[in-house]
Residue, then its C-alpha position, 0 to 999 in steps of 0.5 A: x499500500x501507499x502511504x501518501x493519503x493526505x490529512x486534508x482529503x481523508x478527514x474531510x471524508x469522515x464525520x469526525x469533529x474536533x475531539x474534546x473531553x466533553x464530546x468524546x465517545x471513546x469512554x466505556x461506561x461499565x454498565x452505566x450511562x451518563x447522567x442528565x439525559x435531555x428531558x430527564x435531569x439527574x437520571x441516567x441517559x439511555x444507551x441504543x448505541x454500542x461499539x463492542x463493550x463501549x455504550x455511546x449514550x443518548x447524552x453523548x449524541x445530544x452533545x454531538x449534535x451541536x456540530x451536525x445541523x440538519x433539516x430535522x432532529x433525527x437526521x442530526x442525531x444520526x449524523x452525530x451518532x455516525x460521528x461518534x461511531x466513527x471516532x470510536x472505531x478509529x480509537x480502537x484501531x489505533x489502539x490495536x495497531x500501537x499507533x497512539x502517540x507515535x506521530x506528533x501533531x503536525x501544525x494546528x493538529x490535535x493528537x487525535x487527528x495525528x493519530x487518524x492521519x497516521x492510521x489513514x496513510x498506513x491502512x488506505x491505498x493511494x490510488x492515482x487515476x490513470x491517463x485513460x481514466x481521466x480521458x474516459x471521464x472527460x469524454x463523458x462529461x465534455x459539457x462540464x468543462x468549459x471556461x467561464x461565460x463573461x460579460x461586459x457590462x456599464x451601468x448607472x447605479x441610482x442608490x437607494x437604501x434597502x429599507x427606504x420604500x419611497x426612495x427606491x421608487x424614486x430610484x426606479x422611476x428615474x432609471x426608467x426615465x433614463x432608459x426611455x432617453x437613451x433609447x433615443x440618444x445612446x451616446x448619452x450614456x457616459x454623460x448620464x453615469x458621470x451626472x447620476x451614478x454613485x458608482x466610482x466607475x462613473x468615471x469611466x462611463x459606467x464601465x465595469x469591464x469583463x465580469x464572470x459569475x460571482x464577481x458582483x453582488x449576488x442578485x445583480x449578478x444573476x440578473x445580468x447574466x440573463x440579459x441580451x446584448x444592448x440597453x436593458x429594458x428595465x432597471x436592475x434592482x439590487x441592495x444598492x438601489x436600481x441600475x441602468x444596464x447596458x451589456x456591451x458584449x457577451x462571450x460565452x465560455x469556450x468548451x476546455x481541451x482535455x489538457x486544460x482540463x486534466x488536472x481538475x478531472x484527476x483531482x475529482x477522481x482521485x477524491x472519489x477514489x479516496x472516498x470510496x477506500x475509506x468507505x470500504x475501510x470503515x465497513x470493515x472496521x464497523x464488522x471487526x468492532x461490531x457496531x450495534x444500533x446505528x442501523x435503527x438510528x439511521x432508519x429513524x432519520x429516514 
């Protein structure tokens, strides 16, 4: 096996949160559960989840749930339970192989993270995608590999605060008036920008230059990339006010060659292979250490 599995990839594929004395499931309860179960102060927390002889109580899961936001409490509970099971499985395997404290933490790692890194570097095979793998993926997914669409825009920002309805109505009305005048005299755009715009681009006739998706305010970005070339028929609204927009040019993204997309494809496939190896490895650990109760918790989450 190779020994190059990067921690940044390996831990990203595992539902393990930062360990702490209050969130660690690596303790054996020896026949009794944590006290202080949710809804039952002072009473032992019930245990439905086990890794071998180690009981992971509902109190453990409740504490861990704060790290696993989800659409439903059931899903959050299931995600938290799985994270605690994974942590306990890795702890047991590190102990079995005698790896504890054999690898000093690197950078900002915790001791637990260093142990996990060493374990995964030792146990997970590093499978690098071949050139044929990458080429096959490219041929099957050519439409995914395009250079970004670009748009060249000039605008006139008519400012209005988000919560001032009257001010926003006045800005829109002014925008509609300017659009009407620009239809008759397009050459006035730079002059109008200098006179009316609240954007520094007014000094350049309102020109924002070439833009790609994601380079401007999200609501403005979404709208301008729907426009055709030329003066927009209506003011474009954003959190800053209303904009008179002129699309100077459109440049749809060209398809990338295999050479251009090669590294991106290789990284994607390598991550998939790593994830597959990790899932296979964790399934083996679950069988070795007899996990009980997790399937039922997952089933309850739907």
